N, C-alpha and C positions, 0 to 999 in steps of 0.2 A: 504494500500500500504506500502511495506517495502522499505525504502530508505537507502542505504549505502553511507555515506559521508566520503571520505578520506581527511584528513586535516593535515597541519603542525601547526595549531593553538593549543594553550594549553587549550583544553576543559576540564573542571571539572564539569561544569553544563551549561545549556543553558539560565540561568536567567540573566546573565550579558549582557549588551548591546554591540553590535558589528555586523558587516555586516553578519558574518556567524552564530553567535548565534541567531540573530534576524530571519534569514531565517529558521533555524532549528525549532524555536518556531512557526513560521508561518505554517510549514509543520505539526507539532504536533497538532496545533490548528485546523487543517483541518481533524484530525483523522488519519493521517499517522503515522507509526511507524518508528522512526529514529534510525539508528545505526551509531555512529560516531567513526572512528578510528583516534586516536590522539597520538602524542608522549609524553612520559615523559622522559626527558633527564636525563642522568646518574647523573648529579650534584644534582638532587632532591632525589637520593637515594631510589627510589621505583622500585619494580618489576612490570612487566606487570600485570594489574589488570582491573577488570570490575567495572563500576559505573552504577547502575540500578535505574531508576526513572520513573516509569510508561511506557509511550510510548517512552521514551528516554533511549538508551543504549549507554554508552561511554566506549570504549576499549582503555585504556591508555597503549601504547606499549613502553617498555623500549628501548631507543636508545642511541647512543652517543650524546654528546653535539653538536647541529647543529646551535645554535644561541649564540652570545656573547662568542665565543671561538676562538682559533687560526685557521688559514687557513687549516692546516693539518687535525686536528680533524674534522672540518666542512666538508672538502672534503670527508674524509673516511666515516663520519657519513651519509652524503647525499647519497653516493653510496650504503650503507648498508640498507637504508630505505626500498627499495623495498622488499628485502628478509625478513626483520624483520616484515613488515606489512603483507606480504603474509603468513608467518608462523603463526602469531598471529591470523589473520582472519580465517585461516583454522582450527586452534585449538579451538577457542572460538565460531565461528559462521559458522562452516563448514556445519551445517545442516539447516541454515536459507536460505530460498528462497527469494532473493531480486528481486524487480521489477525494481529498478533503481539504478545505481551506479553513484554517483555525485562526482566531484573532481575539484580542481582549480589549477592553476599554480601560484607560484611555489609549488612543484617541477614538473619536467617533467619525473620523473623516476619511476612512478607507472604503467608503461605499462603492465608488467606481472601480477600484482595484478588485474588490470582492466580486462585483457583478461581472467584470470582464473575465476573471478566472473561471467563474461558474459557467458562464455562457460558452467559453472556449472548451472547457473540459467536461461539462455536464456533471460536475462534482457537487457534493453537499457542502454546507457551510455551518460552522459552529462558533457562536459568540460566547466567550467567557466574560461575563459581565462583572468587572471589578470596580467600576466607578460609574455612578449614575450622573452623567453630565448632560445638560447644563444646570440641572436643579441644584447640585451641590454648590455651584458658584452663586446661584441666587440665594441659597440659604445663608451663605457667608457674606452677603452684601457685595460680592465682587461683580455681579451682573444684575441689571434691573429686569425683573420679570415683565414680559411683554415688549421689551425693547427690540429694536431691529436685530441686534446681535443675538439676543435670546431666541427670537423666532427663527432665525437662520439655523442656529445650532439645534434647536428643538426639531426642526424638519429633518435635519441630518440624523438625529437620534431615532426618530420615528422610521425613517427609511432604513436605517441599520437593522432595527428590529424586524422590519418587513422582509428584508432579503436574507435574514438568518434563518436557516432551516430549524435550528434549535438554539435555545438561549439558556446557558448554564449560569445560575445565580449562586451566590456564596452561602445563603442561609434561607430558611423559610420566610423570614420577613422580607428579604430581597425579592423572592418569588412573588409574594403577595403584593408588594409595591408595584412591580412591573405590570402585573395583571390589572391591578386597580386603576393605575394611571395611564394605561395604554389599552383602551377597550378594543382597539382594532387588532391587537395581538392575540393569536390563537393560544389560549392558556395551555393547550396540550403540548406545545413545544417549549414551554418554560419548565425548567427542572433545577434541582439542586446540583451544583457542581462546585464544591468548596475549594479554597486554597489548600494546597497539599504539598508534602515533601516526600523525598525518598529517605526514610528514617535510617539513621546510623546509630550504633551503640556508642553512647557518650560516657567515657570513663570519668568518674568524679576525680577532682584534684585531690592530691594528698594534702594533709594539714600544712606541711612545709611549703608545697607549691602554692597553695592558696595564700598563706601568710606573706610569702615573698612577692607574689603578684600585687596584693593589696598594699603592701608597704611601698612598693615602687610607685604606685599611683596615689599614695598618701590617703588611703582609705582605711578606716578602722576595721579591726578583725573581730571585735567583741560585740558588734551590734547586728541586728537583723538588717540585711542589705536589700533595699528595694531598688530595682533598676528599670529605667525607661530607655529603650534603645530604638532608634529609628528617626524618621523625619520630624523636624521641628518647624512646622508651618502653621498656617491659619487653621487647617482642619483639626489640629490637635488641641485647640483651646488652651493656648499657652498661659493665658491669664489665670486660669484655675490651677494649673500646674505650679505656678509661682506662689499662689496662695497656699497650696499644700506644703510646699517647701518652707514657707515662712511659718506656718502653723507647727510644722514638725520640729522647729527650733526648741519647742517646749518639752520635747520628749528626750529621754536618755537611752532608749533601747532600739531606736530605728534610725537608719541613715539612707538617704536618697541619692542615687547616682543617675545622671542624665547623660546619655551618649548619643550624639547624632549631629545632623547638619540640616540646613534648610533656611527658609526666608526669615524665620524668627530667631535664628541662632545668635546673631549679633545683639539683638535686643536682650536675650537671656544673658549673654556674656556681660553686657553693661550692668544688668541687674545684679549679677553675682559679684561684679567688681565693686558695686556700691554697697550692697547689703552684707557681703562676706558671710554667708551662712556657715555655721559650724557643723551642721548635720546634713550637708549636701555637697555634691561635687558635680561640676559641669565639665564634660570632656568632649572635645571635637571628635569627629568620626574616626574610629580606629581601624587598622587593618583587620580583615575578617578573622584571621587566626587569633589575634589578640582579643578581639571582641568576644569570640567564642569562649576563650578562657575566662574572661571576666564574667560572662553569663554563668559559667560553671561555678564561679566563686560567690554568686549572689543567691538570695533566698526567695525573693518574690518578684514577679514580672509586673510592670505597670503599663496600662493602656489608657490613653486620654483621647477624647473626641469632643469637639465643640458642641455645646448644648443646643445650638440653633439648628442643627441638621434635622431636616424632615425626611431624609432618605436613610435607610439602614446601611451601615458600613460594617466591614469585617476585616480589620487590619491583619495583614499577614504576619506581623511580629508575634502574634499569639503562638504561632507554630514553634518558634525557637524556645519560647518559655515552656511549652508543654513537653517538647523534646528533652529539655533539661530538667524535667520533673519538678517544675516550679509552679506553685499556685499563682493565680492571676488576680490582680486587684484592678478593677476597671471603674472609670468615670466617663460615661458616654451620654449622648442624647437618649431620649426615651424610645425612639423608633428603632435604634440598633438593638438587635436581639442577642448579641454576643454575651452581654452580662447576664441575661436571664438564662441562657444556655449554660454558662459557667456555674451559676448558682444551682440550677436544677441538677446538673450532672456531678456537682460536688468538687469542681476543680478551681473555683474562684469566688470572689465576692464583688458585688456591684453596687454602685449608687449613681444617681443622675449627676451629670457634670454641673458643678455649682453648689452641691450639697456638701459643704465642708465638714460639718459635724459628723455626718454619716461616713464620709470618707476616712476621717481621722479615727473614728471608732473601728472601722474595718482594719485600718493599719494596726491599731492596738491589739485587735483580736488575733491577728496573724503573728505579730511580733512577741506576744506573750504566751503563745501555745505552740511550741515547737513540734510536738508530736502530731497535732492536727495539721500543721503546715506541711510536714513531710508526707502525711497521708494524702492530702489534697494534691500534692505534686505527683505522687504515684498514680492517683486517679486520673489526672490530666494526661499523663503519658499513655495510659490505657485507652483513653478516649481518642487521642491522636492516632494511635495505631489502628483503631477500629474505623475512624471516619475521615482522617485527613492525610492519607497516604496516596502517592501518585498511581499505585496500581489500581486503587479504587476509582480515582478520577479518570484514568485512562479507560477503564471499563465503561464508565458513563459516556465519555466522548466517542469512543469507537463503536458503541452499541448503535446498531442500525446504519453504521457507516462502512461496514465490511463490504468489500467488492462482491458483486453478484457473480 
């Protein structure tokens, strides 16, 4: 089977761990031939080129800068993506007969590429819905509902749903949202298809390894360590995270570590420089190997989402926490069902973003009951192995897509 995957991720090979690279490896391990179309932004100074490795073919398509750049270039670059991808795929893979075209959001601007491939190959299409745009931008005040820009992107979103033979959503709430707000979408083609990993056995750090790592980063070894790792942007509701850090200054048994980058990082850095919290540390993005070790050294994983969201979200950082047998402490909007699932299944505690007293009570509950914390972490690992592995997700995607 030949699978075309359209992605904004920076694929150079599929050996590194990640929700998309893990899934591509799973497809390849099953004997499928994978073709990945991925951008190489202009700041890297490379022309469009192919990377070949057995059953894996990666087409690196030269684009404008679409990440970590100014709003103007990002906007123009995003609008040009469809044309650039379409042109490159026709040039390099115009004679390849694909059986399945697979893609995720963001972006929602690959409609013409998808339609051209489907029409040429007679193949099926599968949307992995990771981001509900433009509504998320409306929720955060980044786009005005009903504006010309909003209407344009909304039409693209509706067309994307229309041309997708199946739509995989990350959770039950995501499925319900898509069906409720898109009455023209056939509910029969909407299904759960969560974020997933190819799990590996993670050996715990020895006491000496842990102490040496934490000492090097100037992090205490005698407190319950709560870690937030990932993007630091508008969607994460950074205002509430800072309130949590400030409130935690009154505690003696808990310590908060924030690792990441994003549009709000500099703001957080200025706050840390001004306030100088004793019970928290801000770290710029670490190399993955070092970040993985730090995760192993911590006790509880943190997830934050802005309270204004009307769309359900399901951040992929949950997976690394569960894989490391860590309970999860969440503060999200009321529409996201990740917190309710975590509490129901026994691997986490949740409150609405903005409810500081409830959040601090949950922190206290975890930091003062080590046995329960360990048990919740083991429960989370079992839940991941049952629901969030790439073999399960590959089964979902390939179902009904096998060649006749």
